[in-house]
N, CA and C atoms as a LAMMPS dump frame, in Angstrom:
ITEM: TIMESTEP
0
ITEM: NUMBER OF ATOMS
282
ITEM: BOX BOUNDS ff ff ff
-5.0000000000000000e+02 5.0000000000000000e+02
-5.0000000000000000e+02 5.0000000000000000e+02
-5.0000000000000000e+02 5.0000000000000000e+02
ITEM: ATOMS id mol type element x y z
1 1 1 N -242.09 -130.361 -54.208
2 1 2 C -242.276 -130.087 -52.791
3 1 3 C -243.636 -130.597 -52.306
4 2 1 N -244.668 -130.399 -53.152
5 2 2 C -246.005 -130.858 -52.779
6 2 3 C -246.044 -132.382 -52.675
7 3 1 N -245.361 -133.048 -53.602
8 3 2 C -245.308 -134.507 -53.565
9 3 3 C -244.627 -134.994 -52.288
10 4 1 N -243.549 -134.369 -51.919
11 4 2 C -242.833 -134.742 -50.703
12 4 3 C -243.701 -134.513 -49.466
13 5 1 N -244.399 -133.391 -49.417
14 5 2 C -245.284 -133.094 -48.287
15 5 3 C -246.391 -134.144 -48.193
16 6 1 N -246.982 -134.499 -49.328
17 6 2 C -248.036 -135.507 -49.337
18 6 3 C -247.512 -136.854 -48.839
19 7 1 N -246.34 -137.224 -49.297
20 7 2 C -245.757 -138.498 -48.881
21 7 3 C -245.463 -138.515 -47.381
22 8 1 N -244.972 -137.412 -46.857
23 8 2 C -244.69 -137.329 -45.418
24 8 3 C -245.983 -137.456 -44.615
25 9 1 N -247.043 -136.801 -45.06
26 9 2 C -248.33 -136.88 -44.358
27 9 3 C -248.859 -138.309 -44.382
28 10 1 N -248.741 -138.979 -45.521
29 10 2 C -249.195 -140.365 -45.631
30 10 3 C -248.403 -141.266 -44.684
31 11 1 N -247.094 -141.128 -44.672
32 11 2 C -246.258 -141.963 -43.814
33 11 3 C -246.562 -141.69 -42.339
34 12 1 N -246.759 -140.427 -41.986
35 12 2 C -247.12 -140.109 -40.595
36 12 3 C -248.471 -140.71 -40.221
37 13 1 N -249.44 -140.651 -41.129
38 13 2 C -250.751 -141.231 -40.859
39 13 3 C -250.696 -142.732 -40.686
40 14 1 N -249.949 -143.404 -41.555
41 14 2 C -249.798 -144.86 -41.427
42 14 3 C -249.057 -145.2 -40.135
43 15 1 N -248.04 -144.428 -39.816
44 15 2 C -247.31 -144.665 -38.567
45 15 3 C -248.184 -144.451 -37.339
46 16 1 N -248.999 -143.395 -37.367
47 16 2 C -249.907 -143.139 -36.249
48 16 3 C -250.911 -144.276 -36.101
49 17 1 N -251.46 -144.737 -37.234
50 17 2 C -252.405 -145.851 -37.193
51 17 3 C -251.766 -147.126 -36.67
52 18 1 N -250.54 -147.385 -37.096
53 18 2 C -249.844 -148.584 -36.627
54 18 3 C -249.555 -148.475 -35.129
55 19 1 N -249.177 -147.274 -34.677
56 19 2 C -248.92 -147.073 -33.248
57 19 3 C -250.194 -147.256 -32.431
58 20 1 N -251.289 -146.735 -32.946
59 20 2 C -252.556 -146.784 -32.216
60 20 3 C -253.141 -148.184 -32.197
61 21 1 N -253.157 -148.846 -33.349
62 21 2 C -253.809 -150.149 -33.447
63 21 3 C -252.827 -151.31 -33.492
64 22 1 N -251.649 -151.085 -34.024
65 22 2 C -250.617 -152.109 -34.068
66 22 3 C -251.067 -153.369 -34.769
67 23 1 N -250.568 -154.448 -34.296
68 23 2 C -250.887 -155.75 -34.874
69 23 3 C -251.803 -156.512 -33.932
70 24 1 N -252.62 -155.778 -33.183
71 24 2 C -253.479 -156.393 -32.176
72 24 3 C -254.818 -156.767 -32.786
73 25 1 N -255.383 -157.828 -32.299
74 25 2 C -256.724 -158.229 -32.712
75 25 3 C -257.734 -157.468 -31.85
76 26 1 N -258.688 -156.75 -32.465
77 26 2 C -259.613 -155.956 -31.662
78 26 3 C -260.635 -156.823 -30.929
79 27 1 N -260.974 -156.389 -29.736
80 27 2 C -262.011 -157.035 -28.949
81 27 3 C -263.326 -156.319 -29.263
82 28 1 N -264.347 -157.058 -29.633
83 28 2 C -265.612 -156.453 -30.067
84 28 3 C -266.295 -155.669 -28.949
85 29 1 N -266.127 -156.082 -27.708
86 29 2 C -266.788 -155.398 -26.596
87 29 3 C -266.023 -154.174 -26.106
88 30 1 N -264.744 -154.117 -26.373
89 30 2 C -263.909 -153.016 -25.871
90 30 3 C -264.091 -151.781 -26.751
91 31 1 N -264.027 -150.592 -26.148
92 31 2 C -264.093 -149.383 -26.969
93 31 3 C -262.848 -149.265 -27.856
94 32 1 N -263.006 -148.543 -28.938
95 32 2 C -261.913 -148.342 -29.881
96 32 3 C -260.749 -147.629 -29.198
97 33 1 N -259.536 -147.88 -29.672
98 33 2 C -258.349 -147.266 -29.075
99 33 3 C -258.396 -145.745 -29.216
100 34 1 N -258.847 -145.249 -30.362
101 34 2 C -258.949 -143.802 -30.563
102 34 3 C -260.038 -143.215 -29.667
103 35 1 N -261.112 -143.956 -29.462
104 35 2 C -262.187 -143.491 -28.577
105 35 3 C -261.689 -143.363 -27.135
106 36 1 N -260.857 -144.269 -26.722
107 36 2 C -260.292 -144.188 -25.361
108 36 3 C -259.277 -143.06 -25.247
109 37 1 N -258.457 -142.88 -26.288
110 37 2 C -257.377 -141.897 -26.221
111 37 3 C -257.887 -140.457 -26.354
112 38 1 N -258.728 -140.197 -27.355
113 38 2 C -259.212 -138.84 -27.619
114 38 3 C -260.708 -138.922 -27.974
115 39 1 N -261.581 -138.93 -26.968
116 39 2 C -263.008 -139.151 -27.242
117 39 3 C -263.654 -138.069 -28.103
118 40 1 N -263.204 -136.827 -28.01
119 40 2 C -263.855 -135.768 -28.791
120 40 3 C -263.546 -135.901 -30.284
121 41 1 N -262.336 -136.362 -30.624
122 41 2 C -262.017 -136.609 -32.034
123 41 3 C -262.827 -137.795 -32.546
124 42 1 N -262.975 -138.81 -31.698
125 42 2 C -263.764 -139.978 -32.071
126 42 3 C -265.218 -139.574 -32.369
127 43 1 N -265.774 -138.688 -31.557
128 43 2 C -267.161 -138.254 -31.758
129 43 3 C -267.321 -137.515 -33.089
130 44 1 N -266.369 -136.652 -33.424
131 44 2 C -266.443 -135.91 -34.692
132 44 3 C -266.313 -136.862 -35.877
133 45 1 N -265.385 -137.794 -35.81
134 45 2 C -265.203 -138.752 -36.895
135 45 3 C -266.406 -139.688 -37.016
136 46 1 N -266.957 -140.111 -35.891
137 46 2 C -268.124 -140.991 -35.903
138 46 3 C -269.318 -140.308 -36.568
139 47 1 N -269.46 -139.01 -36.343
140 47 2 C -270.586 -138.267 -36.909
141 47 3 C -270.257 -137.641 -38.262
142 48 1 N -269.171 -138.083 -38.896
143 48 2 C -268.786 -137.668 -40.254
144 48 3 C -268.658 -136.157 -40.383
145 49 1 N -268.041 -135.525 -39.411
146 49 2 C -267.787 -134.075 -39.41
147 49 3 C -269.076 -133.252 -39.484
148 50 1 N -270.2 -133.857 -39.174
149 50 2 C -271.515 -133.195 -39.175
150 50 3 C -271.889 -132.627 -40.537
151 51 1 N -271.334 -133.191 -41.602
152 51 2 C -271.648 -132.721 -42.953
153 51 3 C -273.114 -132.998 -43.28
154 52 1 N -273.613 -134.179 -42.935
155 52 2 C -275.004 -134.519 -43.234
156 52 3 C -275.98 -133.597 -42.517
157 53 1 N -275.677 -133.25 -41.259
158 53 2 C -276.558 -132.36 -40.513
159 53 3 C -276.573 -130.967 -41.126
160 54 1 N -275.416 -130.472 -41.527
161 54 2 C -275.334 -129.16 -42.168
162 54 3 C -276.094 -129.155 -43.49
163 55 1 N -275.9 -130.185 -44.285
164 55 2 C -276.569 -130.28 -45.582
165 55 3 C -278.083 -130.325 -45.403
166 56 1 N -278.547 -131.106 -44.429
167 56 2 C -279.98 -131.202 -44.182
168 56 3 C -280.581 -129.903 -43.685
169 57 1 N -279.837 -129.182 -42.858
170 57 2 C -280.352 -127.934 -42.286
171 57 3 C -280.314 -126.785 -43.281
172 58 1 N -279.517 -126.891 -44.33
173 58 2 C -279.411 -125.787 -45.282
174 58 3 C -280.072 -126.144 -46.609
175 59 1 N -279.424 -126.942 -47.416
176 59 2 C -279.894 -127.219 -48.77
177 59 3 C -281.212 -127.979 -48.79
178 60 1 N -281.312 -129.04 -48.023
179 60 2 C -282.534 -129.848 -48.038
180 60 3 C -283.71 -129.041 -47.498
181 61 1 N -283.497 -128.305 -46.413
182 61 2 C -284.585 -127.488 -45.862
183 61 3 C -285.028 -126.425 -46.861
184 62 1 N -284.098 -125.819 -47.573
185 62 2 C -284.448 -124.809 -48.571
186 62 3 C -285.287 -125.426 -49.683
187 63 1 N -284.863 -126.561 -50.191
188 63 2 C -285.609 -127.17 -51.298
189 63 3 C -286.954 -127.722 -50.845
190 64 1 N -287.063 -128.187 -49.614
191 64 2 C -288.377 -128.6 -49.108
192 64 3 C -289.305 -127.399 -49.002
193 65 1 N -288.785 -126.267 -48.531
194 65 2 C -289.587 -125.044 -48.454
195 65 3 C -289.988 -124.601 -49.862
196 66 1 N -289.038 -124.648 -50.779
197 66 2 C -289.279 -124.21 -52.15
198 66 3 C -290.334 -125.089 -52.816
199 67 1 N -290.284 -126.394 -52.549
200 67 2 C -291.238 -127.323 -53.137
201 67 3 C -292.643 -127.139 -52.543
202 68 1 N -292.724 -126.641 -51.324
203 68 2 C -294.007 -126.472 -50.655
204 68 3 C -294.774 -125.252 -51.151
205 69 1 N -294.162 -124.393 -51.971
206 69 2 C -294.873 -123.228 -52.489
207 69 3 C -296.045 -123.679 -53.349
208 70 1 N -297.133 -122.945 -53.335
209 70 2 C -298.299 -123.345 -54.14
210 70 3 C -297.948 -123.422 -55.623
211 71 1 N -298.438 -124.439 -56.292
212 71 2 C -298.094 -124.681 -57.692
213 71 3 C -298.653 -123.61 -58.62
214 72 1 N -299.805 -123.067 -58.31
215 72 2 C -300.418 -122.108 -59.202
216 72 3 C -299.913 -120.696 -59.045
217 73 1 N -299.089 -120.445 -58.071
218 73 2 C -298.649 -119.07 -57.831
219 73 3 C -297.517 -118.687 -58.768
220 74 1 N -297.28 -117.395 -58.863
221 74 2 C -296.191 -116.889 -59.711
222 74 3 C -294.848 -117.341 -59.17
223 75 1 N -294.736 -117.438 -57.855
224 75 2 C -293.461 -117.832 -57.25
225 75 3 C -293.094 -119.258 -57.613
226 76 1 N -294.071 -120.081 -57.946
227 76 2 C -293.787 -121.476 -58.26
228 76 3 C -293.498 -121.699 -59.735
229 77 1 N -293.684 -120.697 -60.573
230 77 2 C -293.414 -120.892 -62
231 77 3 C -291.913 -121.031 -62.225
232 78 1 N -291.569 -121.697 -63.297
233 78 2 C -290.156 -121.972 -63.574
234 78 3 C -289.323 -120.725 -63.744
235 79 1 N -289.869 -119.716 -64.407
236 79 2 C -289.117 -118.483 -64.649
237 79 3 C -288.849 -117.76 -63.331
238 80 1 N -289.883 -117.656 -62.495
239 80 2 C -289.712 -116.951 -61.222
240 80 3 C -288.751 -117.706 -60.314
241 81 1 N -288.837 -119.035 -60.309
242 81 2 C -287.914 -119.823 -59.475
243 81 3 C -286.475 -119.647 -59.95
244 82 1 N -286.277 -119.694 -61.252
245 82 2 C -284.92 -119.525 -61.783
246 82 3 C -284.365 -118.143 -61.442
247 83 1 N -285.219 -117.122 -61.574
248 83 2 C -284.771 -115.766 -61.248
249 83 3 C -284.439 -115.646 -59.766
250 84 1 N -285.252 -116.258 -58.92
251 84 2 C -285.014 -116.179 -57.471
252 84 3 C -283.727 -116.904 -57.086
253 85 1 N -283.515 -118.082 -57.654
254 85 2 C -282.293 -118.833 -57.339
255 85 3 C -281.069 -118.077 -57.829
256 86 1 N -281.145 -117.498 -59.02
257 86 2 C -280.029 -116.703 -59.543
258 86 3 C -279.744 -115.51 -58.643
259 87 1 N -280.792 -114.854 -58.188
260 87 2 C -280.635 -113.705 -57.293
261 87 3 C -280.013 -114.13 -55.963
262 88 1 N -280.486 -115.26 -55.394
263 88 2 C -279.944 -115.74 -54.116
264 88 3 C -278.467 -116.1 -54.239
265 89 1 N -278.119 -116.794 -55.31
266 89 2 C -276.717 -117.154 -55.499
267 89 3 C -275.868 -115.914 -55.771
268 90 1 N -276.443 -114.918 -56.418
269 90 2 C -275.73 -113.65 -56.612
270 90 3 C -275.438 -112.975 -55.3
271 91 1 N -276.401 -113.001 -54.382
272 91 2 C -276.18 -112.417 -53.046
273 91 3 C -275.115 -113.202 -52.293
274 92 1 N -275.194 -114.521 -52.414
275 92 2 C -274.246 -115.382 -51.697
276 92 3 C -272.826 -115.187 -52.204
277 93 1 N -272.676 -114.943 -53.51
278 93 2 C -271.358 -114.822 -54.12
279 93 3 C -270.652 -113.512 -53.782
280 94 1 N -271.406 -112.523 -53.31
281 94 2 C -270.782 -111.214 -53.037
282 94 3 C -269.984 -111.215 -51.785
């Protein structure tokens, strides 16, 4: 059943793409067919579902903050960092 569902989704996607773009040669100055038809979907796809922005605002910002801690402090030692990360992930997992 899963194989059949996957195949149907693939065929629908190829059919939608063929309907949208067909066998036409694209004009470089003209906006994309999907951009004209559904601009909000085009914006989300163009920005890659905002995954990079989310990653930068969460994981990268956390590690930049973590790296900025003073090297000589207890919080910057390997044992304390490992304990803190384990504790944070424990809170997140609950």
